[in-house]
VOLUM-622510 format. One line per 10 residues: number of its first residue (from 1); their letters; for each residue x, y, z of C-alpha. Coordinates in Angstrom, 2 decimals, always signed. Layout:
NUM> A> X:Y:Z  ...
//
This chain:
1> XXXXXXXXXX> -8.88:+18.79:-68.24  -6.21:+21.47:-67.63  -6.82:+24.98:-68.87  -3.90:+27.16:-70.02  -4.61:+30.59:-68.53  -1.96:+33.28:-69.06  -1.72:+36.92:-68.09  -1.58:+37.85:-71.76  -5.08:+36.56:-72.35  -7.48:+39.53:-72.24
11> XXXXXXXXXX> -10.54:+39.13:-70.01  -13.64:+38.06:-71.84  -16.30:+40.79:-71.89  -19.60:+39.97:-70.28  -22.21:+39.25:-72.96  -24.79:+41.97:-73.42  -28.47:+41.22:-73.75  -28.46:+40.57:-77.51  -25.60:+38.02:-77.16  -27.49:+36.18:-74.43
21> XXXXXXXXXX> -30.60:+36.02:-76.58  -29.07:+35.45:-80.01  -25.63:+34.65:-81.40  -23.87:+33.43:-84.52  -25.87:+30.18:-84.63  -29.11:+32.07:-85.15  -27.49:+34.20:-87.85  -26.44:+31.03:-89.67  -30.00:+29.67:-89.43  -31.38:+32.89:-90.87
31> XXXXXXXXXX> -28.97:+32.73:-93.80  -29.80:+29.09:-94.47  -33.55:+29.79:-94.37  -33.09:+32.60:-96.88  -31.26:+30.26:-99.25  -33.89:+27.56:-98.77  -36.71:+29.98:-99.50  -34.95:+31.10:-102.67  -34.70:+27.44:-103.66  -38.47:+27.17:-103.10
41> XXXXXXXXXX> -39.05:+30.20:-105.31  -36.94:+28.58:-108.03  -38.76:+25.23:-107.75  -42.31:+26.53:-107.42  -42.46:+30.28:-108.16  -46.26:+30.28:-108.35  -46.49:+29.51:-104.61  -43.25:+30.68:-103.00  -43.17:+33.82:-105.08  -46.34:+35.10:-103.41
51> XXXXXXXXXX> -47.01:+36.57:-99.97  -49.34:+33.64:-99.29  -46.31:+31.36:-98.89  -44.71:+33.64:-96.27  -48.02:+33.87:-94.41  -48.52:+30.08:-94.52  -44.98:+29.39:-93.26  -45.32:+31.87:-90.37  -48.82:+30.61:-89.49  -47.69:+26.97:-89.27
61> XXXXXXXXXX> -44.49:+28.02:-87.50  -46.57:+29.77:-84.84  -47.95:+26.56:-83.32  -44.69:+24.64:-83.46  -42.81:+27.72:-82.27  -44.96:+28.05:-79.15  -44.34:+24.38:-78.38  -40.61:+24.86:-79.04  -40.49:+27.60:-76.37  -41.61:+25.13:-73.71
71> XXXXXXXXXX> -39.50:+22.29:-75.09  -36.38:+24.49:-74.87  -36.70:+24.62:-71.07  -37.06:+20.83:-70.95  -34.07:+20.07:-73.19  -31.83:+22.65:-71.50  -32.79:+20.85:-68.27  -31.32:+17.66:-69.84  -34.76:+16.11:-70.11  -37.04:+15.26:-73.04
81> XXXXXXXXXX> -40.80:+15.52:-73.55  -42.21:+13.14:-76.14  -45.80:+13.80:-75.08  -46.27:+17.31:-76.51  -47.97:+16.06:-79.69  -50.45:+14.01:-77.71  -51.01:+16.90:-75.32  -51.81:+19.16:-78.28  -54.24:+16.58:-79.70  -55.87:+15.83:-76.34
91> XXXXXXXXXX> -56.32:+19.55:-75.58  -57.95:+20.13:-78.95  -60.27:+17.14:-78.48  -61.30:+18.15:-74.94  -62.04:+21.70:-76.12  -64.11:+20.35:-79.01  -66.12:+18.05:-76.73  -66.77:+20.86:-74.25  -67.58:+23.48:-76.92  -69.15:+21.40:-79.69
101> XXXXXXXXXX> -72.93:+21.87:-80.05  -73.36:+18.12:-80.54  -71.56:+17.45:-77.23  -71.54:+19.55:-74.01  -72.15:+22.89:-75.80  -70.26:+25.12:-73.33  -68.78:+28.53:-74.04  -65.36:+28.96:-75.65  -63.58:+30.60:-72.72  -64.66:+28.06:-70.06
111> XXXXXXXXXX> -63.59:+25.27:-72.44  -60.23:+26.98:-73.00  -59.66:+27.34:-69.24  -60.36:+23.64:-68.73  -57.84:+22.84:-71.47  -55.18:+25.00:-69.82  -55.83:+23.14:-66.58  -55.47:+19.87:-68.49  -52.10:+21.01:-69.87  -51.00:+22.01:-66.38
121> XXXXXXXXXX> -52.03:+18.60:-65.02  -50.16:+16.69:-67.74  -47.04:+18.76:-67.08  -47.23:+18.14:-63.35  -47.73:+14.43:-63.94  -44.74:+14.23:-66.30  -42.63:+16.23:-63.85  -43.64:+14.06:-60.90  -42.88:+10.85:-62.79  -39.43:+12.10:-63.80
131> XXXXXXXXXX> -38.26:+14.24:-60.87  -39.99:+12.54:-57.94  -40.61:+8.94:-58.98  -37.34:+8.85:-60.98  -38.78:+7.38:-64.18  -36.47:+8.11:-67.16  -37.95:+11.10:-68.99  -38.19:+9.40:-72.39  -40.08:+6.44:-70.86  -42.41:+8.64:-68.80
141> XXXXXXXXXX> -43.26:+10.94:-71.70  -43.34:+8.13:-74.26  -45.97:+6.44:-72.12  -47.92:+9.69:-71.89  -47.63:+9.96:-75.68  -49.36:+6.62:-76.19  -51.92:+7.20:-73.43  -52.72:+10.61:-74.90  -53.07:+9.19:-78.42  -55.34:+6.48:-77.05
151> XXXXXXXXXX> -57.49:+9.09:-75.29  -57.69:+11.17:-78.46  -58.82:+8.16:-80.47  -61.19:+6.99:-77.75  -62.84:+10.37:-77.14  -63.35:+11.09:-80.83  -64.19:+7.52:-81.80  -62.00:+8.09:-84.84  -64.41:+10.77:-86.13  -64.19:+14.49:-86.82
161> XXXXXXXXXX> -65.85:+16.99:-84.46  -66.76:+20.26:-86.17  -68.46:+23.49:-85.00  -67.82:+26.11:-87.69  -71.31:+27.64:-87.45  -71.21:+28.09:-83.67  -67.65:+29.45:-83.78  -68.79:+32.55:-85.70  -70.37:+33.93:-82.51  -67.24:+33.73:-80.33
171> XXXXXXXXXX> -64.32:+36.15:-80.34  -62.00:+33.34:-79.17  -61.75:+32.05:-82.73  -60.30:+35.37:-83.91  -56.94:+33.94:-82.76  -57.04:+31.65:-85.77  -58.15:+34.30:-88.29  -56.24:+36.65:-90.55  -56.26:+40.23:-89.26  -56.65:+43.51:-91.16
181> XXXXXXXXXX> -52.89:+43.83:-91.60  -52.87:+40.62:-93.62  -51.31:+37.98:-91.36  -52.75:+35.37:-89.01  -53.25:+36.31:-85.35  -51.49:+33.10:-84.29  -48.25:+34.81:-85.32  -48.85:+37.48:-82.64  -49.37:+34.80:-80.00  -46.16:+33.12:-81.12
191> XXXXXXXXXX> -44.18:+36.38:-80.93  -45.41:+37.04:-77.39  -44.40:+33.57:-76.24  -41.05:+33.80:-78.01  -40.14:+37.17:-76.44  -41.27:+36.24:-72.93  -39.63:+32.79:-73.09  -36.37:+34.21:-74.44  -36.14:+36.83:-71.68  -37.09:+34.38:-68.91
201> XXXXXXXXXX> -34.48:+31.83:-69.99  -31.70:+34.36:-70.63  -32.21:+37.03:-67.97  -34.07:+35.67:-64.94  -33.27:+33.47:-61.99  -35.53:+30.74:-63.38  -33.43:+30.66:-66.54  -30.14:+30.52:-64.66  -31.47:+27.64:-62.57  -32.48:+25.83:-65.77
211> XXXXXXXXXX> -29.00:+26.15:-67.28  -27.36:+25.08:-64.01  -29.59:+22.03:-63.63  -28.99:+20.90:-67.19  -25.26:+21.58:-67.07  -24.57:+19.71:-63.81  -27.51:+18.75:-61.64  -25.38:+17.63:-58.70  -23.41:+20.90:-58.64  -26.70:+22.81:-58.90
221> XXXXXXXXXX> -27.99:+20.97:-55.84  -24.82:+21.85:-53.92  -25.41:+25.48:-54.89  -28.82:+25.36:-53.23  -30.98:+25.03:-56.35  -34.10:+22.90:-55.94  -33.42:+20.87:-59.08  -36.56:+18.76:-58.71  -38.68:+21.87:-58.83  -36.72:+23.19:-61.81
231> XXXXXXXXXX> -37.29:+19.98:-63.78  -40.99:+19.87:-62.89  -41.29:+23.52:-63.95  -39.78:+22.66:-67.32  -42.33:+19.91:-67.97  -45.19:+22.18:-66.85  -44.07:+24.91:-69.26  -43.75:+22.38:-72.08  -47.25:+20.97:-71.53  -48.82:+24.42:-71.15
241> XXXXXXXXXX> -47.23:+25.53:-74.42  -48.54:+22.36:-76.10  -52.02:+23.11:-74.71  -51.82:+26.66:-76.10  -50.82:+25.24:-79.48  -53.83:+22.91:-79.36  -56.14:+25.87:-78.72  -54.50:+27.74:-81.61  -55.24:+24.73:-83.83  -58.95:+24.60:-82.99
251> XXXXXXXXXX> -59.21:+28.38:-83.31  -57.99:+28.04:-86.89  -59.74:+24.83:-87.97  -62.95:+25.18:-85.90  -62.95:+21.43:-85.40  -60.72:+18.50:-84.60  -59.80:+15.09:-86.01  -58.33:+12.01:-84.34  -54.98:+12.70:-86.06  -54.36:+16.04:-84.36
261> XXXXXXXXXX> -50.81:+16.44:-83.05  -49.55:+13.17:-84.50  -45.79:+13.45:-85.07  -45.61:+17.00:-83.67  -43.15:+15.89:-80.97  -40.53:+15.04:-83.60  -40.90:+18.44:-85.30  -40.62:+20.32:-82.01  -37.59:+18.35:-80.75  -35.88:+18.75:-84.12
271> XXXXXXXXXX> -36.63:+22.49:-84.03  -35.02:+22.95:-80.61  -31.94:+20.90:-81.52  -31.58:+22.61:-84.91  -31.88:+25.89:-83.00  -28.62:+25.16:-81.18  -29.72:+23.37:-77.99  -27.68:+20.44:-76.69  -29.42:+17.09:-76.17  -27.19:+16.55:-73.12
281> XXXXXXXXXX> -28.49:+19.74:-71.49  -27.03:+23.02:-70.30  -27.21:+24.90:-73.61  -29.93:+26.39:-75.78  -31.77:+29.61:-76.59  -35.46:+30.25:-77.19  -34.79:+32.44:-80.23  -32.77:+29.65:-81.83  -35.54:+27.13:-81.08  -38.16:+29.38:-82.69
291> XXXXXXXXXX> -35.98:+29.83:-85.76  -35.47:+26.07:-85.84  -39.26:+25.66:-85.91  -39.47:+28.04:-88.85  -36.71:+26.14:-90.65  -38.38:+22.75:-90.16  -41.75:+24.11:-91.35  -40.08:+25.72:-94.37  -38.37:+22.44:-95.28  -41.72:+20.66:-94.95
301> XXXXXXXXXX> -43.38:+23.23:-97.24  -40.66:+22.97:-99.87  -40.90:+19.17:-99.88  -44.71:+19.00:-99.93  -45.59:+21.70:-102.45  -43.93:+19.90:-105.36  -42.73:+21.11:-108.76  -45.22:+22.37:-111.39  -45.09:+20.20:-114.50  -47.12:+19.66:-117.65
311> XXXXXXXXXX> -48.46:+16.18:-118.43  -49.72:+15.00:-121.82  -52.79:+12.77:-121.70  -54.60:+10.99:-124.49  -58.37:+11.62:-124.58  -60.10:+9.84:-127.44  -57.00:+9.99:-129.59  -56.49:+13.70:-128.88  -53.36:+14.60:-126.90  -53.96:+17.29:-124.30
321> XXXXXXXXXX> -51.56:+19.13:-122.00  -52.62:+19.25:-118.34  -50.96:+21.24:-115.55  -49.90:+19.06:-112.60  -47.55:+18.93:-109.63  -44.72:+16.43:-109.27  -44.62:+15.59:-105.55  -42.61:+13.28:-103.37  -44.37:+9.99:-102.54  -46.09:+9.42:-99.18
331> XXXXXXXXXX> -43.61:+8.82:-96.38  -40.85:+10.98:-97.84  -41.51:+13.90:-95.50  -41.42:+11.96:-92.18  -38.33:+10.10:-93.38  -36.64:+13.39:-94.20  -37.66:+14.91:-90.86  -36.16:+11.90:-89.08  -32.90:+12.56:-90.91  -33.07:+16.21:-89.86
341> XXXXXXXXXX> -33.45:+15.18:-86.21  -30.42:+12.89:-86.36  -28.34:+15.48:-88.22  -29.30:+18.19:-85.72  -28.36:+16.03:-82.73  -25.02:+15.12:-84.34  -24.12:+18.78:-84.81  -23.65:+19.27:-81.07  -21.07:+16.54:-80.31  -19.30:+16.54:-83.69
351> XXXXXXXXXX> -19.31:+20.22:-84.66  -19.88:+22.37:-81.57  -18.12:+20.46:-78.81  -15.17:+19.60:-81.01  -15.02:+23.23:-82.23  -14.89:+21.94:-85.80  -15.46:+25.30:-87.49  -12.86:+27.05:-85.35  -10.30:+24.36:-86.01  -11.05:+24.46:-89.74
361> XXXXXXXXXX> -10.64:+28.24:-89.80  -7.34:+27.99:-87.93  -6.06:+25.40:-90.39  -7.00:+27.54:-93.39  -5.24:+30.56:-91.87  -2.23:+28.54:-90.76  -2.84:+29.27:-87.07  -2.66:+27.09:-83.98  -5.97:+25.17:-83.74  -8.10:+26.01:-80.68
371> XXXXXXXXXX> -8.70:+23.20:-78.16  -11.82:+21.09:-78.51  -14.35:+21.21:-75.71  -14.71:+18.32:-73.31  -16.90:+15.66:-74.95  -17.48:+13.47:-71.90  -16.74:+9.81:-71.52  -16.91:+6.77:-69.28  -16.04:+8.83:-66.20  -19.63:+10.07:-65.99
381> XXXXXXXXXX> -21.10:+6.55:-66.14  -22.13:+5.00:-62.85  -24.05:+1.97:-61.72  -27.33:+1.95:-63.64  -29.21:-0.84:-61.90  -29.35:-1.56:-58.20  -29.80:-5.12:-57.06  -33.26:-5.94:-55.78  -33.41:-6.78:-52.08  -36.00:-9.51:-52.65
391> XXXXXXXXXX> -33.68:-11.12:-55.20  -30.79:-11.00:-52.74  -32.91:-12.78:-50.12  -33.66:-15.46:-52.68  -30.00:-16.54:-52.92  -29.80:-20.12:-51.76  -33.58:-20.60:-51.76  -35.07:-23.70:-53.32  -38.33:-24.78:-54.88  -41.31:-22.41:-54.83
401> XXXXXXXXXX> -39.50:-19.86:-52.64  -36.69:-19.59:-55.18  -39.23:-19.14:-58.00  -41.10:-16.37:-56.15  -37.86:-14.42:-55.68  -37.20:-14.37:-59.46  -37.80:-11.05:-61.20  -39.90:-12.78:-63.87  -42.12:-14.68:-61.43  -44.78:-11.96:-61.29
411> XXXXXXXXXX> -45.20:-12.00:-65.08  -45.57:-15.77:-65.18  -48.17:-15.75:-62.39  -50.04:-12.83:-63.99  -50.07:-14.66:-67.33  -51.67:-17.70:-65.70  -54.20:-15.53:-63.85  -55.25:-13.70:-67.02  -55.71:-16.94:-68.94  -57.87:-18.35:-66.12
421> XXXXXXXXXX> -59.88:-15.11:-66.12  -60.67:-15.56:-69.80  -61.65:-19.16:-69.17  -63.98:-18.06:-66.37  -65.59:-15.31:-68.49  -66.13:-17.43:-71.61  -65.56:-21.14:-70.89  -67.36:-22.02:-74.13  -64.84:-20.12:-76.27  -61.61:-19.26:-74.45
431> XXXXXXXXXX> -60.12:-22.75:-74.32  -61.07:-23.72:-77.87  -58.46:-24.56:-80.50  -59.51:-21.63:-82.67  -58.99:-19.12:-79.86  -55.71:-20.75:-78.83  -54.49:-20.49:-82.42  -55.47:-16.80:-82.63  -53.81:-16.05:-79.29  -50.58:-17.68:-80.43
441> XXXXXXXXXX> -50.65:-15.73:-83.69  -51.08:-12.41:-81.89  -48.43:-13.45:-79.35  -45.81:-14.24:-82.00  -45.44:-10.70:-83.30  -45.02:-9.14:-79.84  -42.90:-12.08:-78.68  -40.37:-11.68:-81.50  -40.00:-7.96:-80.81  -39.67:-8.63:-77.07
451> XXXXXXXXXX> -36.93:-11.24:-77.57  -34.78:-8.74:-79.46  -35.53:-5.90:-77.06  -34.51:-8.04:-74.08  -30.87:-7.79:-75.18  -31.14:-4.04:-75.82  -32.83:-3.21:-72.51  -30.50:-5.50:-70.55  -27.70:-3.38:-72.07  -29.24:-0.24:-70.59
461> XXXXXXXXXX> -30.31:+0.98:-74.05  -33.72:+1.26:-75.71  -34.99:+0.66:-79.24  -38.00:+2.76:-80.21  -37.80:+1.75:-83.87  -38.86:-1.91:-83.76  -42.44:-1.25:-84.92  -41.22:+0.89:-87.80  -38.53:-1.64:-88.76  -41.29:-4.28:-88.83
471> XXXXXXXXXX> -43.22:-2.06:-91.27  -40.15:-1.35:-93.41  -39.26:-5.04:-93.70  -42.85:-5.97:-94.50  -43.03:-3.21:-97.12  -39.79:-4.47:-98.69  -41.12:-8.02:-98.96  -44.45:-6.82:-100.40  -42.74:-4.48:-102.87  -40.34:-7.17:-104.12
481> XXXXXXXXXX> -43.14:-9.67:-104.76  -45.87:-7.34:-106.03  -44.02:-4.59:-107.88  -40.79:-6.34:-108.92  -42.24:-9.82:-109.50  -39.63:-11.42:-107.23  -39.98:-14.91:-105.80  -40.77:-15.43:-102.06  -37.19:-16.44:-101.23  -35.75:-13.22:-102.62
491> XXXXXXXXXX> -38.46:-11.18:-100.91  -37.71:-12.74:-97.51  -33.97:-12.24:-97.92  -34.21:-8.60:-98.99  -36.75:-7.81:-96.27  -34.49:-9.37:-93.65  -31.49:-7.42:-94.97  -33.47:-4.16:-94.97  -34.43:-4.60:-91.32  -30.91:-5.64:-90.35
501> XXXXXXXXXX> -29.53:-2.53:-92.04  -31.75:-0.41:-89.80  -30.21:-2.13:-86.79  -26.70:-1.53:-88.14  -27.49:+2.19:-88.50  -28.94:+2.30:-84.97  -25.86:+0.58:-83.57  -23.46:+2.78:-85.51  -25.18:+6.00:-84.41  -25.25:+4.85:-80.80
511> XXXXXXXXXX> -21.83:+3.28:-80.34  -19.67:+5.07:-82.91  -21.18:+8.56:-83.06  -22.20:+8.62:-79.41  -25.91:+9.40:-79.76  -28.20:+8.30:-76.92  -29.98:+5.13:-78.02  -33.44:+6.65:-77.61  -32.51:+9.57:-79.91  -30.93:+7.34:-82.57
521> XXXXXXXXXX> -33.85:+4.90:-82.57  -36.42:+7.72:-82.40  -34.95:+9.06:-85.63  -35.08:+5.56:-87.15  -38.68:+5.28:-85.90  -39.69:+7.99:-88.38  -37.20:+7.17:-91.13  -38.13:+3.48:-91.38  -41.88:+4.18:-91.28  -41.49:+6.89:-93.89
531> XXXXXXXXXX> -39.50:+4.56:-96.14  -42.15:+1.86:-95.71  -44.89:+4.22:-96.89  -42.61:+5.47:-99.67  -42.00:+1.95:-101.02  -45.68:+1.09:-101.33  -46.70:+4.67:-102.24  -49.03:+4.72:-99.24  -51.14:+1.86:-100.66  -52.14:-1.51:-99.30
541> XXXXXXXXXX> -50.56:-4.33:-101.31  -51.91:-7.88:-101.55  -51.99:-10.88:-103.87  -48.76:-12.62:-102.86  -47.79:-16.20:-103.81  -49.43:-18.82:-101.61  -46.05:-20.42:-100.97  -45.10:-17.22:-99.14  -48.38:-16.96:-97.23  -47.77:-20.42:-95.72
551> XXXXXXXXXX> -45.35:-18.74:-93.30  -48.35:-17.19:-91.59  -50.60:-20.25:-91.66  -50.99:-23.11:-89.22  -48.77:-26.18:-89.34  -51.51:-28.29:-90.92  -51.62:-26.11:-94.06  -47.86:-26.28:-94.46  -47.79:-30.05:-94.01  -50.73:-30.40:-96.37
561> XXXXXXXXXX> -48.88:-28.40:-99.05  -45.96:-30.79:-98.57  -48.24:-33.87:-98.70  -47.53:-34.77:-95.06  -50.75:-33.65:-93.31  -51.91:-35.82:-90.37  -55.26:-37.53:-90.89  -56.84:-37.39:-87.46  -56.28:-37.61:-83.72  -54.10:-35.46:-81.49
571> XXXXXXXXXX> -51.57:-34.81:-84.25  -54.28:-33.21:-86.41  -55.54:-31.06:-83.52  -52.01:-29.95:-82.67  -51.19:-29.13:-86.31  -54.29:-26.96:-86.55  -53.58:-25.13:-83.26  -49.87:-24.40:-83.80  -48.76:-21.98:-86.48  -45.52:-21.96:-88.45
581> XXXXXXXXXX> -44.64:-18.58:-86.97  -45.11:-19.88:-83.43  -42.58:-22.63:-84.13  -40.20:-20.03:-85.54  -40.62:-17.91:-82.40  -39.91:-20.94:-80.21  -36.68:-21.67:-82.07  -35.52:-18.02:-81.88  -36.49:-17.74:-78.21  -34.67:-20.95:-77.20
591> XXXXXXXXXX> -31.52:-19.87:-79.04  -31.68:-16.35:-77.57  -32.33:-17.72:-74.09  -29.27:-19.94:-74.29  -27.08:-17.07:-75.53  -28.34:-14.62:-72.88  -28.41:-17.01:-69.94  -25.62:-19.52:-70.53  -23.01:-18.02:-72.85  -20.28:-15.37:-72.38
601> XXXXXXXXXX> -22.01:-12.86:-74.66  -25.09:-12.87:-72.43  -22.96:-12.18:-69.36  -21.31:-9.31:-71.23  -24.78:-7.90:-71.94  -25.68:-7.97:-68.23  -22.32:-6.49:-67.25  -22.63:-3.67:-69.77  -26.14:-2.82:-68.61  -25.27:-3.00:-64.92
611> XXXXXXXXXX> -22.17:-0.78:-65.07  -20.68:+0.07:-68.46  -17.59:+1.67:-66.95  -16.73:-1.37:-64.85  -17.44:-3.66:-67.81  -15.02:-1.63:-69.96  -12.33:-1.83:-67.26  -12.77:-5.61:-67.12  -11.91:-5.91:-70.82  -15.41:-6.12:-72.32
621> XXXXXXXXXX> -15.87:-4.36:-75.64  -19.07:-2.66:-74.52  -19.53:-0.83:-77.82  -19.52:-4.14:-79.68  -22.00:-5.67:-77.22  -24.39:-2.74:-77.56  -24.00:-2.69:-81.36  -24.78:-6.40:-81.75  -27.78:-6.14:-79.42  -29.32:-3.34:-81.47
631> XXXXXXXXXX> -28.68:-5.30:-84.68  -30.30:-8.42:-83.20  -33.32:-6.38:-82.11  -33.75:-5.12:-85.68  -33.35:-8.66:-87.04  -36.19:-9.87:-84.82  -38.33:-6.94:-85.98  -37.50:-7.77:-89.61  -38.60:-11.38:-89.08  -41.83:-10.11:-87.51
641> XXXXXXXXXX> -42.42:-7.92:-90.59  -42.00:-10.89:-92.96  -44.44:-12.91:-90.88  -46.91:-10.00:-90.69  -47.27:-9.88:-94.48  -47.68:-13.65:-94.72  -50.27:-13.81:-91.94  -52.49:-11.00:-93.26  -51.74:-11.87:-96.93  -51.36:-8.13:-97.49
651> XXXXXXXXXX> -49.30:-5.18:-96.33  -50.72:-2.04:-94.74  -48.46:+1.01:-94.18  -49.78:+1.15:-90.60  -48.17:-2.24:-89.82  -46.43:-2.38:-86.45  -47.83:+0.98:-85.35  -47.33:+1.40:-81.56  -45.89:-2.13:-81.29  -42.74:-0.69:-79.71
661> XXXXXXXXXX> -44.79:+0.16:-76.62  -46.11:-3.41:-76.41  -42.59:-4.83:-76.74  -41.03:-2.49:-74.16  -43.87:-3.19:-71.73  -43.38:-6.94:-72.27  -39.71:-6.79:-71.27  -40.33:-4.58:-68.23  -43.32:-6.65:-67.04  -41.16:-9.75:-67.53
671> XXXXXXXXXX> -38.56:-8.58:-65.02  -36.28:-6.44:-67.18  -35.01:-3.14:-65.83  -35.23:+0.03:-67.91  -31.83:+0.94:-66.42  -30.17:-2.25:-67.71  -28.52:-5.22:-66.07  -31.57:-7.49:-65.90  -33.86:-9.39:-68.22  -34.64:-12.96:-69.26
681> XXXXXXXXXX> -36.14:-14.38:-72.42  -38.74:-16.41:-70.54  -39.73:-13.32:-68.56  -40.07:-11.21:-71.71  -42.19:-13.90:-73.37  -44.37:-14.06:-70.26  -44.70:-10.27:-70.45  -45.64:-10.53:-74.13  -48.25:-13.13:-73.18  -49.63:-10.75:-70.55
691> XXXXXXXXXX> -49.99:-7.97:-73.16  -51.58:-10.40:-75.64  -54.03:-11.75:-73.07  -55.02:-8.27:-71.93  -55.73:-7.25:-75.52  -57.75:-10.42:-76.04  -59.71:-9.96:-72.83  -60.50:-6.35:-73.70  -61.85:-7.48:-77.08  -63.69:-10.49:-75.64
701> XXXXXXXXXX> -67.44:-10.52:-76.12  -68.79:-11.01:-72.61  -72.25:-12.57:-72.28  -74.34:-10.79:-69.62  -76.95:-12.56:-67.45  -79.83:-11.05:-69.46  -78.46:-12.62:-72.64  -76.99:-9.41:-74.07  -73.27:-9.00:-74.72  -70.65:-6.36:-74.07
711> XXXXXXXXXX> -67.30:-5.59:-75.73  -64.79:-3.00:-74.54  -64.34:-0.21:-77.15  -61.09:-0.92:-78.99  -60.15:+2.75:-79.21  -59.07:+2.66:-75.54  -56.61:-0.22:-75.95  -53.46:+1.91:-76.01  -54.51:+3.71:-72.84  -54.55:+0.41:-70.94
721> XXXXXXXXXX> -51.22:-0.71:-72.40  -49.63:+2.65:-71.55  -50.86:+2.44:-67.97  -49.48:-1.08:-67.70  -46.08:+0.09:-68.94  -45.79:+2.96:-66.47  -46.95:+0.68:-63.67  -44.29:-1.87:-64.64  -41.53:+0.78:-64.71  -42.62:+2.19:-61.36
731> XXXXXXXXXX> -42.73:-1.32:-59.95  -39.17:-1.93:-61.14  -37.87:+1.32:-59.63  -39.80:+1.44:-56.37  -40.44:-2.19:-55.51  -37.70:-4.28:-57.13  -34.83:-1.84:-56.71  -35.86:+0.36:-53.76  -37.78:-2.41:-51.95  -40.51:-0.04:-50.79
741> XXXXXXXXXX> -42.76:-2.91:-49.68  -39.93:-4.35:-47.63  -39.31:-0.94:-46.06  -42.99:-0.58:-45.17  -43.02:-4.08:-43.74  -39.95:-3.38:-41.59  -41.48:-0.15:-40.30  -44.71:-1.95:-39.46  -42.79:-4.70:-37.66  -40.78:-2.08:-35.75
751> XXXXXXXXXX> -43.95:-0.29:-34.63  -45.55:-3.58:-33.66  -42.45:-4.54:-31.67  -42.42:-1.14:-29.96  -46.10:-1.45:-28.95  -45.45:-4.97:-27.67  -42.53:-3.72:-25.59  -44.66:-0.88:-24.15  -47.42:-3.34:-23.28  -44.94:-5.44:-21.31
//
């Protein structure tokens, strides 16, 4: 892009310290927060009109603000850390186990030091996965999110750990108390972190390296900056700040629950983006991120506190006025926060980079509009997926050799091995019709999600919202039948349309507004789940028509309802072992496999995922391909939600929770590449079968030689699945694409040949 530089243009003055730390964006945030607080005073003067409201907002901002300081370094680096909420929760749990009198009963300061070491270790692990092992940051930290949540649930056993009496004897807990001045000491900790972080990012070499790495990593490398170290440093700072926030939490609450830190990553990311940072890196200020945290907390307070109202109740024929609060239903706050995240991310490309305000001002004043900043384009897109060497050697191979060179061969072989393992552990149960039926039922839900995600991941995109879309569709079906009295047909149609609409929004945000797919679908992750809880008011609904529940039953029950049930023999056994939903999955999978493997659209998907720029030059409408893939993924999730309600004969707002991890792991295990360009339906289904079998084996009651039995604690399930996912991604990057095993084998052969030559 040419720049028009003339002698008449005065030289731009070098920004002074205040301009490097704060600017007009922060001033706008401050003005907006003032207006929002005034709105809170108008809505609920009893709360917001007191100093308690200011103290509560600043106290809650302190923890998120400390986390936002670390996250700013990560986002300016052009990375993302989705694990900060889990790190906060895990730090709080580890401290509670070490300090709690009913556990290890250590002192507060040794426990705190261990927690800081834990935060440091998590940051180093995230940094190594991203900067050294080249795992995409959202996949690496998403996996750590689920592993961390699994550890939190496993270590607490889903219970609360409290130690209020012991805490009175330790000065450490003064950090969570209100001081003599009248405000919480956490605010002081927050201010220290904010000032130090702001100065480091704006005025030190470490900060300059961060901006350079996020702005253009290749140019930073040419300038002699160790960009790997810079990125690792960002993740370490982020995790340490999350660990500090976890310690601040336990200092205030003097205990911990299994829900600690849940959803905190969304609040922190939204705070940094609202604070003026760019999701594509190279821009952001710590002061803006801290003010963004305060804004998000203030919005949350305004939404949660409610409006004071007076209700009239009838008690024994006497009408009485009772003071109450009119509040938003459950799910409204996470849905609104998801919208804030999307709106904040859209500000950067559509307002800042296009200089929208400057152009609007010029138009109002009748002046020449200033040029828009460069918004990027296909020129920065390169080859995303490298061909696997083992696959190249398989060209022309036949029979078993050709099968072993397929990317999905490992998943198929692992599926068979896991099934045989179950048969060996419990031959009396594993191969029975009842267990086969249950395995197929559990497989259907993950299989449907994996079929849709195969198209998305082969495109080089990701869809983090499939579990939430499942919940939203299920909630829609339950709401239509239970609350509106609709018939099953209308419920299925509306549920399917609701899920499809989520996919349309994902596709529109990604292909039309230019958001990264993981950001768009992360926002939908929270919006759809919030809407699901909103529809059912946070309750579990049940009591649906039996004609609807037949969707989740076995084939025998459906045929029996139609008067066509088999009497005996193999047909009866088959009808009892195969469910209606399994047949539906088979039909969808066969159709999707044909489209992806044998039709032009499937080849367009592979071309788009392999190299979007080259695909565009060859005449492929890559935006349309990506849009339709995201819509199809949501349609599969919607179908899974309809089946979920029918199978369980009820709807729970937690439906589909963490299922996105299972589905992503299924596609990657099945031979798909997280970078795009690869993936097969049969491989994804094999990967889904692997996940299903692992879950079943971990819940299998194993009979020991002494007659006793053993079952793996279910709280640890997500830890295993998260480890499987990261192993599958690393296998794709380092074995399929980089052919590390082949390189080791060639080196070994070369050494062996050299020794043989010396011996001669």
